[in-house]
N, C-alpha and C positions, 0 to 999 in steps of 0.2 A: 504494500499499500504505499510505503513511504517513497518507494521507486516511482510508482504510478504519479504520485503527487508531485515529486521532483520533475517529471517529465511536462506534467500541466504546466508548471509555473513559468516555464520557459516560453510557453505559448500565450497564456492568458494569466499573467502573474497577479493581477488585482483581484480578478473575480475568484480564482484559485485559492488566494490567500483569506478572501472572505468567506468563501465556503468551508474553509479548514477551520475557521472560528466559529462558524455556525455549527458544526458537527460537533466542536468541542462543548458547546452549550448543552447538547443532550445528557451531560453529566447533572444538570438540575433535576428537580422535581417536574413531573413524575417518573421519569425515566431512571434517574439517578445512575447513568452510564458513566461514572467518574473514570474508569480506567481509559476509556475513550477521551475524556477531557484531558488525562496525563498524556495521553499518545499525540494528541492534536498540538497540545503545547509543546511538547519535545520537538515534532517537526518543524514549528513555526520558530521556537528558538535557535534550532540548528541553523534553518535557513537564513534567519535574520542575523543572529550574533557572530556569525562566521564570515559575514561579508567583510571584504576590506574596508579599512578604516576610511579611505575616501569615498566610498559609497555611502554619503550622507542621505540623499535623497532617497536611494532604494532601501535603506532601513527604514527610514520615517514612513515610507509608503508602506512597507510591509507591517510594520507596527500598527498603522492606523487602520488599514484594511482587516488585519486579523481581529483586532478589538472590535471594530464596526461590525463584521460578521457574528463575531461571539455575543455582542450586545443584542443585535436583531434577533439572533437564535434564541436568546434568553428571554427577550422582552417584547416579542411580537405581540403579545396578549394586550400591550397598550393600546394598540389601534382597535381592539373589540370594544375597550371601555367608550370609545367614542360614539358608539350608537347610543348612549343614554344622556348625552349633553344636549343643552339647548340650542346648538348650532343646527340640528336638522341634517338635512342631506349634506350641507356643507362641511359637516363634522365627519362624516363618512367619508368624504373626498379627502379630507385633510388628515384622516388617520394615518395612511403609508408614510406621508411626508412627516408626520410627528414621531412616528417610529424612526425612520433615517436620521432625523434631526437630533433625537435623543441618543442615538447610537453614535452619530458624529461628535455631538458633544462630549460625551464621556471618553470616545477615543482621544480627544485632544487631552484630556485629563492625564492619560497614562503616557503620552508621548515624551514630555521631558523627561521622566523617572527612568524609563525604558532607554531613551538616548543617552542619558547620563551612565547607565549601568553598561552600554554598548561601548562608550569610550573608554570605560575603565577595563573592559574585557581583556584586552590583550595583555595590560600590565598586572593582571591579578593573578596570584598563583592559581593552579589547576584546582585545588581542593577547596578554595574559597569562591569559584565562579558560581555554582549552583546557589549559595547563600546570598552572593551578589545579586542575581537575578531576583531570588524570592523577595529580597529586602525592599528592591525597587519597586516592585508589583505590589506589595503589601503596604508600603508606604503610600500609594495612591489610594489603596482602600481604606486606610486610615483617615486620610485627609476627606474624602468621600462622606465619611460616616460622620463628619463634624459639620454638615451643613445640609440643609434641604435640598439644595440644589445639586448636590452630588449623587442624591439619587442611589444609596448604597443598597441596592436591591440584589444584584447578582456577583456578589463577592465569591470568589472562585471555592472558597471554604464550604459554602453551602451545598456544594456537590456531595460533600461527604454526610449529610443530614440524615441520608437514609439508612446508614449503618449505625446502629446503637452503641456497638462496641469503640469503633474510632471518633464517634461523635463524643466520647467522655473526655477527649483532649481538649475540647473547649472549656472545660472547668480548671484547666491550668492557664491556657491563654487565649480563650475566647475564639471567636470565628477565624481571627487572623492566625492563629496556630494552625487551624485546618487548612487555611490557604497556602501556609507554608509546607505541609505536609503533600499538598498536591503538587506544588511548584518545584519542590527539590528535585523529585526523579525526573521530571520534564527538563528542567535545566541541565541535570547532568548528562543527559543525552546530548545536549548541544556543546557542553564541555568537551565530553570525550564518549562516543558512543560504543563504548566496550562494556561487555556483560558484567565484568567484576566491579568496575567503576559504577555502574548503573545501580547494581545490588546494594552496594553501600548506601547509596542515598535513597532507597526504597526502604532501608533499615528503619527509619524514623517512624514510617507507616506501619511496618510490622511492630514496632514497639508501642506504638498508640492501640494499636489492636489488641494486642496481650494485655497491655494495662487497663484497657476499657473492659475486657473479659473479667479480670480481676475486680475491677472496680463494681461491676455489674452484680457478679457472683456475691459479693460481701455487703451489697446493698441492703440496709435494715428493712425489714417488712413493715407494711404499714400496721400500726397498733391501733386497732379499733376501740380498744380500751381507753387510750388517752386523746383519741383524736375524733370526736364524734361530730364534727362540723359537717353537716349534710348540706349538700348544694343540688339545685336544679338549674341546668343550664338549657336555656330554651332557644331554639333556631326555627323562627317563625316562617322563614322561607318566602317572605314578601318580593314579588318580583320587581327588579330595578325599575323596568319601564313603568311600573305603576305607582311606585313608591311615593313619588312627589307628585304625581297627576290625581290620586285619589285623595279624598279629605282627610286630613290630619286627623279628624275625630276618628275615622275608622281604624287607624293604626292605634290611637290610644285605647280604643275600646277592644281592640285586638289583645293588648297587654293584659288590661283588666280581665278580660275573659279568661286569659290563660292563667292568671293568679286564681281565679275563682273556681276554676275547673281542677287544678293541680295545687291547692293549697296544703302545706304540710308543717307541722310544728317544728321549732327550731332548724329552719332551713333557710339558706342564702339561695334566693332565685336570681338569676342573672340573665338579662336581656341584651341583644347585640346594639351595635352602635346605631344611632338615630332610629331605635325600635319605635319611637314615637316622632313623627314629623311636624306636629304642632309645637311651637314655641313654649316652654314651661311657663313663660310669663303669662301667656293667653289662657292658661288653664291653672289658677293658683289652687284649685281645690284637688289637683291630680294626686299630689301625696296623701291626701286625706282618704280619697277612695282606694289607693294601693294600700295603705295601712288596714283598711276595714277587711280586706282580703287576706291579709298575712295572720297566720296562726301565732300563736303564743311564743316568743324567743326568734320569731323569724326576722327576716330584712331582704330588701330586693335591690339590686342595682340595675338602672335602667338607662340606655343610651337616649338622651333627648337633648335638642338644641335649644338656647336661649339667649336674650339679649341682656347686655349688661353696659353700663358706662365705663369705657376705657379711654383715658387721656382726655376727657371733656367730649367724648363723642360716643354716641349708641352703637355697638357692634354686634354681629352675630358670633356665637361661640358653639362649638361641637362638643357637647359636655355628656358626662354621667354622672348620675344623681343616686345616693343612698338614701333609702327610705326604711324606716323602721314601723313596728306594729302600731305604735302610736300614731302614724300618719305624719310624723316628722322628718323633715329633710335632715338627715343625720350629717352628711357631707356632700361635696360635689367637686368634681375635677373636669377642667377644661382642656381639650387637646391643644398641646403647645406646637408641635411639629406637624405643618399642613402641608399637602400636596399641592406643589406648583402647578397651575392650570388646572387642577382638580377641585381643589377648594377655595383657592385664590388665584387671581392672573396678576403676575408682576407686571409693572409698568402698565397698567390697565389703561390709564389716560391717553398713551401714546400709541395704542395698538388699533388694529382695523376693528369694527364692531362685531364681526362674526368669531373672531378670536376671543373677545370678551366673553361671549356666550358659552365658551368650553367649561367655566366654573358655573356648574348648574345652580340656578337660583341665587347666584351672586356671591360675594366673597365672605369668608371667614375670617375672624381674627386670632392668632394664638393666645393661648390662656397665659395667666400669670400666677405664680405661687410654686409651692412646694409640690413634689411628685408623690402624693400618698393619699389613700383614699381611707377615712376612718369608717368603720364597718361594725362598731358596737362591740358586741360580745365575740364577734367572728374575727376581731384583730385588725390589723391595718394592712392595705393591698397597695402594690406598685401599680397604678393605672396605666395602661397603654392602650390608645385608641388607633387602630387600623396602621397607617404609615409609620408611627412612631416606633412600632415593634421592629423596624429595619435599622435602628441605631443603637449599636450595643453599648457604645460607651455612655449614652444616656440612661440606659437600664441599669447599667453596672453601678455607675455613680449614684443614682437616685435608691437602689438597694443597699449600698453601703451607707450613705447619708442618713436615711430614715429607717432601716432594719424591719422592712414589711416581713408579714409571714405568708404571703403570697403574691402572685400577679394576677390581675384581672385585665384581660386583653379583649376589648370589644371591638368588632369589626363588621363590616358590611359584606365585602367579596362578591357582592350581586354584579359589580362592575367586571368581574372576570369571567362571567357565565361562559362556559363552554371553551374555555382557554387553560392554558397551564398555570395563569396567574394565582388562582387560589392555591393550588398544591404547592406553588412556591412560597407563598405568604405563610403558610401552614409551616413548612420547613423551616423557615427563617424564626417562627415562633418557639420550635422546639429547641432551637439553639440558644434563645434567650433564656429558657428555663435552666439548661445545663451551666451556662455562664454564671448565673446568678445563684443557682442551687435552691431555687424557689419552684414550688408547685404552680402550676398555671391553670387559670380558669380562662379558657379561650371559647370566646361566644361568637358565632359568626351568623349573619342573616340567612345566607344560604348555604353555608359550609365552608370550611369543615370546623365544625364544634368539638372541643375535646376538652379532657382533663388530662394534664400532663404532669408528671412528678418532677422532682427536681434533678432528675437524672435524665431528663428528656424522653423518658418512657411513656407511651400514651396508655393510660388507664382504661379510657372509654372515648368512643369518638363517633360522629355521626356521618352520613353521606352527604355527599354535596347535592345541593338542589332537591332537598327533602325537608318538610316540616317534620320536626322531631324534637326530643329532649334527652338529656342526660340525668340521670338521679344517682348519685354516688357520694363518697364522702371525700374531703379535701384529703390528699395524701400528705404525709408528715414533711416538713421542711428538711431539706439535706443541706449541710454547708458544703462549699467547694474550696478547694485551693485557692483559686483566684479571689474569691469573694474575701477569704483572710488575708491574702495579700494586699487587699485595697484597705483593710481597716487601719 
């Protein structure tokens, strides 16, 4: 296959390199063909990093087109979400251009780091060349994870999220260590395509796998005597095309009916992101109605937007509210990391009118305040709403600062209908649990809703695009090495 690709690249270098990148993206969910990712990265590194130092344009072109194909292969689902914007047919026409634009922008992120590694390549000792390339690539992933515009979705380490054993390495170095495990053997092929040399750099993967086996084998069992916090995770499966068109009263009534039909004592019931499409300000009695349907010792967490004054201006906020049996609003959290062109349009005043319509229903604003949600008798939760789960540093810092006993991750995922996006989003959520060592209550509108323990093991889950619910108990919290390091 490597010889075939080498022959093709001499005739059609740009599309062949882009195709190689797209094939590398098959390592992400739901396929998880991560050995193919390693292979494709190895071919790319070999062909790019062994170019003569005078071939600057050739190297930059290869790096750009590989990462472009890699990004399109991983993020093609973004185009599917354009079906649900206010731009109508124009949104559908814009979809492929949006995917290409995102891929091109992300490719520009990686160019300086890879170029710097390439310039250092001839001067670097043989044994240090694989770490050099891995460090350059992961540096870009770290920088992308610090800004909403970095869109840290398809970090290469997420290709290992399907293997629960290797996944345990994230407890030591997060998703970035997983990326290193993928990149080292690939870069080793570029440095010296000899079996012995490559086996040496595959060794970290083998160690991670073995260590993960030991870690999971010694995982403490869930002690139901000490941990009796029962949960209900509700997946309403409201179609995205109808969610904002139907009256918000309907979504509010759907939540109340669910509570009425599935009430249980001493149970935490959780609904997904924007389970109610009415503004909380417009239904001030809503917490009271919720409290009427909650049994003794119970509480509910519901995704619902609201208006609030921020910097002297009334703005929309994407929030989750915790309500107790007395009908009191115990606490509220507002999403802080918003999706560009999904929940807000950057530079809105300077863009054409049809682009402004891409943020369905107008712009949200980011919330302000500490990242913790008080749940009364159920403890404190690290709240993550949708896109926020893609930011590893934010989750780790919040977990360290506030010491919550669980993660509550509300999401919609209706945008991903029929694509790989929902599966990738779920894989990202699993990694957050391993990194923080916290059990996670992940509740989606259309799936995948799941209860995940602090080792990334799925205790129970639902199918996508089904109305369903999970009744279980919250698994015990497990500490991780990384969490202890951050203290």
